[in-house]
ZATORNU-550647 format. One record per residue (C-alpha): residue in one letter; x, y, z. Coordinates in nm, 2 decimals. Each point is the difference from the previous one (the first is absolute). Layout:
BEGIN
{r 'a', {X, Y, Z}}
...
This chain:
BEGIN
{r 'm', {8.83, 7.81, 0.69}}
{r 'g', {0.19, -0.27, -0.17}}
{r 'v', {0.31, 0.09, 0.21}}
{r 'g', {-0.21, -0.03, 0.32}}
{r 'i', {-0.12, -0.35, -0.10}}
{r 'l', {0.35, -0.11, -0.09}}
{r 'v', {0.13, 0.12, 0.33}}
{r 'f', {-0.28, -0.17, 0.19}}
{r 'h', {0.07, -0.34, -0.17}}
{r 'a', {0.38, 0.04, 0.03}}
{r 'v', {-0.02, 0.05, 0.38}}
{r 'a', {-0.28, -0.26, 0.05}}
{r 'g', {0.20, -0.25, -0.21}}
{r 's', {0.30, 0.06, 0.21}}
{r 'f', {-0.19, -0.08, 0.32}}
{r 'q', {-0.14, -0.31, -0.17}}
{r 'i', {0.35, -0.12, -0.08}}
{r 'a', {0.11, 0.06, 0.36}}
{r 'd', {-0.30, -0.21, 0.11}}
{r 'h', {0.06, -0.28, -0.24}}
{r 'f', {0.36, -0.04, 0.10}}
{r 'n', {-0.05, 0.09, 0.37}}
{r 'l', {0.26, 0.27, -0.03}}
{r 'a', {-0.11, 0.23, 0.29}}
{r 'q', {-0.25, -0.19, 0.21}}
{r 'q', {0.16, 0.14, 0.32}}
{r 'h', {-0.15, 0.34, -0.10}}
{r 'r', {-0.36, -0.13, -0.04}}
{r 'n', {-0.28, 0.12, 0.22}}
{r 'c', {-0.10, -0.30, 0.21}}
{r 'p', {0.06, -0.26, -0.27}}
{r 'n', {-0.22, -0.26, 0.18}}
{r 'a', {-0.28, 0.25, 0.08}}
{r 'w', {-0.25, -0.16, -0.24}}
{r 'g', {0.07, -0.36, 0.09}}
{r 'k', {-0.11, -0.25, -0.27}}
{r 'q', {-0.24, 0.25, -0.16}}
{r 's', {-0.01, -0.03, -0.38}}
{r 'l', {0.12, 0.34, -0.13}}
{r 'p', {-0.03, 0.10, -0.37}}
{r 't', {0.33, -0.04, -0.19}}
{r 'y', {0.18, 0.26, -0.21}}
{r 'v', {-0.11, -0.17, -0.32}}
{r 'q', {-0.36, -0.02, 0.12}}
{r 'm', {-0.01, 0.37, 0.09}}
{r 'l', {0.18, 0.14, -0.30}}
{r 'p', {-0.29, -0.02, -0.26}}
{r 'l', {-0.24, 0.21, 0.22}}
{r 'v', {0.28, 0.25, 0.07}}
{r 'v', {0.06, 0.04, -0.38}}
{r 'v', {-0.37, 0.04, -0.06}}
{r 'n', {-0.02, 0.28, 0.26}}
{r 'q', {0.31, 0.18, -0.14}}
{r 'v', {-0.08, -0.03, -0.37}}
{r 'l', {-0.38, 0.00, -0.02}}
{r 'v', {-0.08, 0.23, 0.30}}
{r 'l', {0.28, 0.23, 0.09}}
{r 'l', {0.14, 0.06, -0.35}}
{r 'p', {-0.34, 0.09, -0.15}}
{r 'l', {-0.07, 0.24, 0.29}}
{r 'm', {0.33, 0.17, -0.05}}
{r 'l', {-0.05, 0.03, -0.38}}
{r 'l', {-0.35, 0.15, 0.07}}
{r 'l', {0.15, 0.27, 0.22}}
{r 'e', {0.26, 0.07, -0.26}}
{r 'r', {-0.26, 0.04, -0.27}}
{r 'a', {-0.20, 0.23, 0.23}}
{r 'g', {0.31, 0.21, 0.04}}
{r 'v', {0.00, -0.01, 0.38}}
{r 'a', {0.30, -0.23, 0.06}}
{r 'f', {0.30, -0.17, -0.18}}
{r 'h', {0.00, 0.29, -0.26}}
{r 'e', {0.29, 0.22, -0.10}}
{r 'v', {0.05, 0.28, 0.25}}
{r 'r', {0.10, 0.31, -0.19}}
{r 'a', {0.05, 0.23, 0.30}}
{r 't', {0.34, -0.03, 0.18}}
{r 'p', {-0.05, -0.21, 0.32}}
{r 's', {0.05, 0.21, 0.31}}
{r 'l', {0.13, -0.11, 0.34}}
{r 'g', {-0.32, 0.12, 0.16}}
{r 'a', {-0.21, -0.23, -0.24}}
{r 'e', {0.22, -0.30, 0.08}}
{r 'l', {-0.02, 0.06, 0.38}}
{r 'f', {-0.38, 0.03, -0.03}}
{r 'a', {0.00, -0.32, -0.20}}
{r 'v', {0.18, -0.18, 0.28}}
{r 'i', {-0.27, 0.10, 0.25}}
{r 'v', {-0.28, -0.08, -0.24}}
{r 'm', {0.14, -0.33, -0.10}}
{r 't', {0.08, -0.13, 0.35}}
{r 'v', {-0.29, 0.14, 0.20}}
{r 'g', {-0.25, -0.04, -0.28}}
{r 'h', {0.10, -0.37, -0.05}}
{r 'd', {-0.01, -0.07, 0.37}}
{r 'm', {-0.35, 0.15, 0.04}}
{r 'l', {-0.16, -0.17, -0.30}}
{r 'f', {0.17, -0.33, 0.06}}
{r 'y', {-0.11, -0.01, 0.36}}
{r 'i', {-0.36, 0.10, -0.08}}
{r 'f', {-0.05, -0.25, -0.28}}
{r 'h', {0.20, -0.27, 0.18}}
{r 'r', {-0.16, 0.02, 0.34}}
{r 'f', {-0.35, 0.13, -0.06}}
{r 'v', {-0.08, -0.17, -0.33}}
{r 'l', {0.22, -0.30, -0.06}}
{r 'h', {0.00, -0.12, 0.36}}
{r 's', {-0.37, 0.07, 0.04}}
{r 'p', {-0.24, -0.30, 0.01}}
{r 'h', {-0.23, 0.20, -0.23}}
{r 'f', {0.25, 0.00, -0.28}}
{r 'r', {0.11, -0.36, 0.00}}
{r 'f', {-0.10, -0.03, -0.37}}
{r 'l', {0.32, 0.21, -0.08}}
{r 'r', {0.19, -0.32, 0.11}}
{r 'h', {0.28, 0.16, 0.21}}
{r 'd', {0.03, -0.35, 0.14}}
{r 'i', {0.19, -0.11, -0.31}}
{r 'h', {0.28, 0.24, 0.09}}
{r 'h', {0.01, -0.13, 0.36}}
{r 't', {0.05, -0.36, -0.11}}
{r 's', {0.35, 0.09, -0.09}}
{r 'k', {0.09, 0.09, 0.36}}
{r 'a', {0.26, 0.25, -0.13}}
{r 'h', {0.25, -0.29, -0.05}}
{r 's', {0.10, 0.09, -0.35}}
{r 'g', {0.10, 0.33, -0.17}}
{r 'v', {-0.22, -0.06, -0.30}}
{r 's', {-0.31, -0.02, 0.23}}
{r 'a', {0.01, 0.39, 0.03}}
{r 'm', {-0.23, 0.01, -0.31}}
{r 'y', {-0.16, -0.34, 0.05}}
{r 'm', {-0.37, 0.09, 0.05}}
{r 'h', {-0.34, 0.03, -0.17}}
{r 'p', {0.00, 0.27, -0.27}}
{r 'a', {-0.27, 0.19, 0.19}}
{r 'd', {0.22, -0.01, 0.31}}
{r 'f', {0.29, 0.11, -0.21}}
{r 'v', {-0.18, 0.31, -0.11}}
{r 'l', {-0.07, 0.11, 0.35}}
{r 'e', {0.32, -0.11, 0.17}}
{r 'i', {0.26, 0.07, -0.26}}
{r 'a', {-0.12, 0.21, -0.29}}
{r 'l', {-0.21, 0.27, 0.16}}
{r 'p', {0.23, 0.07, 0.30}}
{r 'y', {0.28, 0.05, -0.24}}
{r 'l', {-0.16, 0.17, -0.30}}
{r 'v', {-0.22, 0.25, 0.18}}
{r 'p', {0.29, 0.17, 0.19}}
{r 'l', {0.21, -0.03, -0.31}}
{r 'v', {-0.25, 0.20, -0.21}}
{r 'i', {-0.01, 0.27, 0.26}}
{r 'a', {0.38, 0.02, 0.01}}
{r 'm', {0.04, 0.01, -0.38}}
{r 'r', {-0.26, 0.27, -0.03}}
{r 'm', {0.26, 0.21, 0.20}}
{r 'n', {0.26, -0.09, -0.27}}
{r 'a', {0.19, -0.23, 0.23}}
{r 'v', {0.20, -0.26, -0.21}}
{r 'v', {0.28, -0.15, 0.21}}
{r 'v', {-0.19, -0.11, 0.31}}
{r 'p', {-0.29, -0.18, -0.19}}
{r 'a', {0.26, -0.19, -0.21}}
{r 'v', {0.21, -0.10, 0.30}}
{r 't', {-0.32, -0.09, 0.19}}
{r 'l', {-0.10, -0.25, -0.27}}
{r 'a', {0.33, -0.18, 0.02}}
{r 'a', {0.02, 0.02, 0.38}}
{r 'g', {-0.36, -0.12, 0.04}}
{r 's', {0.08, -0.30, -0.22}}
{r 'v', {0.30, -0.10, 0.20}}
{r 'g', {-0.15, 0.08, 0.34}}
{r 'g', {-0.31, -0.21, -0.05}}
{r 'v', {0.20, -0.30, -0.11}}
{r 'v', {0.24, 0.03, 0.29}}
{r 'e', {-0.28, 0.05, 0.25}}
{r 'h', {-0.17, -0.32, -0.12}}
{r 's', {0.32, -0.20, -0.03}}
{r 'g', {0.00, -0.11, 0.37}}
{r 'y', {0.36, 0.10, 0.04}}
{r 'n', {0.16, 0.24, 0.24}}
{r 'l', {0.31, 0.15, -0.16}}
{r 't', {0.17, 0.11, 0.32}}
{r 'g', {0.32, 0.10, -0.19}}
{r 'm', {-0.21, 0.26, -0.19}}
{r 'n', {-0.21, 0.09, 0.30}}
{r 'i', {-0.31, -0.14, -0.17}}
{r 'd', {-0.26, -0.16, 0.23}}
{r 't', {-0.31, -0.16, -0.15}}
{r 't', {-0.14, -0.12, 0.33}}
{r 't', {-0.29, 0.26, 0.00}}
{r 'h', {-0.16, -0.13, -0.31}}
{r 'f', {0.07, -0.36, 0.10}}
{r 'l', {-0.20, 0.07, 0.32}}
{r 'h', {-0.28, 0.15, -0.21}}
{r 'h', {-0.03, -0.33, -0.20}}
{r 'r', {0.02, -0.20, 0.32}}
{r 'k', {-0.24, 0.20, 0.22}}
{r 'g', {-0.21, 0.16, -0.27}}
{r 'h', {-0.13, 0.29, 0.22}}
{r 'c', {0.30, 0.23, 0.03}}
{r 's', {0.25, 0.20, -0.21}}
{r 'f', {-0.23, 0.07, -0.30}}
{r 's', {0.24, 0.25, -0.16}}
{r 'd', {0.32, 0.03, 0.21}}
{r 'g', {0.30, -0.20, -0.11}}
{r 'l', {0.30, 0.03, -0.22}}
{r 'g', {0.02, 0.35, -0.15}}
{r 's', {-0.33, 0.12, 0.15}}
{r 'p', {-0.03, 0.29, 0.24}}
{r 'g', {-0.26, -0.20, 0.19}}
{r 'l', {-0.21, 0.31, 0.07}}
{r 'm', {-0.34, -0.17, -0.01}}
{r 'd', {0.10, -0.30, 0.21}}
{r 't', {0.14, 0.23, 0.26}}
{r 'a', {-0.30, 0.23, -0.01}}
{r 'f', {-0.25, -0.29, 0.04}}
{r 'g', {0.22, -0.21, 0.23}}
{r 't', {0.01, -0.30, -0.23}}
{r 'a', {0.38, -0.04, -0.04}}
{r 'c', {0.11, -0.35, 0.10}}
{r 'm', {0.33, 0.11, 0.15}}
{r 's', {-0.05, 0.37, 0.09}}
{r 'a', {0.05, 0.12, 0.35}}
{r 'i', {-0.15, 0.34, -0.10}}
{r 'p', {-0.35, 0.04, 0.13}}
{r 'a', {-0.28, 0.06, -0.25}}
{r 'l', {-0.07, 0.36, -0.09}}
{r 'y', {-0.36, -0.03, 0.09}}
{r 't', {0.10, -0.16, 0.34}}
{r 'v', {0.22, 0.30, 0.07}}
{r 'l', {-0.28, 0.24, -0.09}}
{r 'v', {-0.24, -0.19, 0.23}}
{r 'q', {0.26, 0.01, 0.28}}
{r 'i', {0.04, 0.38, -0.05}}
{r 'q', {-0.38, 0.05, 0.00}}
{r 's', {-0.03, -0.21, 0.31}}
{r 'y', {0.28, 0.20, 0.17}}
{r 'v', {-0.18, 0.33, -0.09}}
{r 'r', {-0.33, -0.13, 0.14}}
{r 'r', {0.17, -0.11, 0.32}}
{r 't', {0.17, 0.34, 0.04}}
{r 'r', {-0.32, 0.19, -0.06}}
{r 's', {-0.18, -0.23, 0.25}}
{r 'r', {0.26, 0.06, 0.26}}
{r 'a', {-0.02, 0.38, -0.06}}
{r 'r', {-0.38, -0.01, 0.05}}
{r 't', {0.04, -0.20, 0.31}}
{r 'k', {0.26, 0.24, 0.14}}
{r 'r', {-0.23, 0.30, -0.07}}
{r 'm', {-0.29, -0.18, 0.18}}
{r 'd', {0.23, -0.07, 0.29}}
{r 'v', {0.08, 0.37, 0.03}}
{r 'k', {-0.36, 0.09, -0.06}}
{r 'c', {-0.13, -0.24, 0.26}}
{r 'a', {0.26, 0.09, 0.26}}
{r 'y', {-0.12, -0.06, 0.36}}
{r 'd', {-0.08, 0.32, 0.19}}
{r 'e', {0.13, -0.05, 0.35}}
{r 'c', {-0.19, 0.30, 0.13}}
{r 't', {-0.34, -0.12, -0.11}}
{r 'g', {0.07, -0.37, -0.01}}
{r 't', {-0.14, -0.02, -0.36}}
{r 's', {0.10, 0.00, -0.36}}
{r 'p', {-0.20, 0.29, -0.13}}
{r 'a', {0.09, -0.02, -0.37}}
{r 'c', {-0.09, -0.37, -0.02}}
{r 's', {-0.33, 0.06, 0.19}}
{r 'a', {-0.08, 0.27, -0.24}}
{r 'n', {0.05, -0.23, -0.30}}
C-alpha cells in the first residue's frame, strides 16, 4: 500500500510541477473551459487526499489482511488461469461497482449527504484530485470498487494481477484527473473531463476502463455504440413487427376474395 501511495504522489506531483511552470499547456483539455471559476489548488486538496489514503483506505486494507482474505501471503503457486481470471474480475468487477455507486448513489439527489459535490469542485484539472473527495464518497468510489474484486481475485490465489492493478490504478486515476492529453503516449483524458463538465455521462468509462456499464446503459459521453438496452428494444420491436406482418399475411390468405361467390367466406365465418 505504501508503494501505491508513493506512486500516486510522485505522478500527481509531476503534473503539479508541469502546471506550475506551464510546461505542457498545449496538451491540456480546454484550458479555458472553466473561465474564472475558483478551483481548489493542489495544496488545498492534498490534506483531504492524505486523510482518505491513510485513515480510510489503509485501515480497510489492514482489516482485510487481518481477516486473511487479501494482502496475505499466498502459499500456493500462482497459476496462469488464476491470473487471467483475476484480470476479468478486477476489470469487469471494478467497472460494475464503480458505475453502480457512482451513477445510482453518488449522483442521486437522495444521497447528497455523501458530498460527491466536493470531488466535482476540482473539475478534474489536477492529478491529485483523483482522491479529493469526502471519506464516505471515497469508500464507495475508490475503496469498494477496488477491494471487492481484489478479494475475489486473491481467493483464487492470484498475486501478480492484484499487485499490478494497485499501481496501475494509482497512476491511471492521477492521469485521468490531470486534465492532460498525452498524445505521444496515446493517452486521452477527454472522457473524464466531459464527465466533470456535463455531470450526466461517462460514469465509469475512461482511462484504463473497459467502459462496459456506460456502453450497456448508453451513458458514455463519446461513444458511438448504441446502448445495450436500446439494441435489445430494437430487436424486440423488430420481432414484434415481423410477427405482426406474418399474422397480417395469414389473414390476407385466409380472407382471400372468392371470385366465384363474390365473398370472403373465411372472414365472414370469423
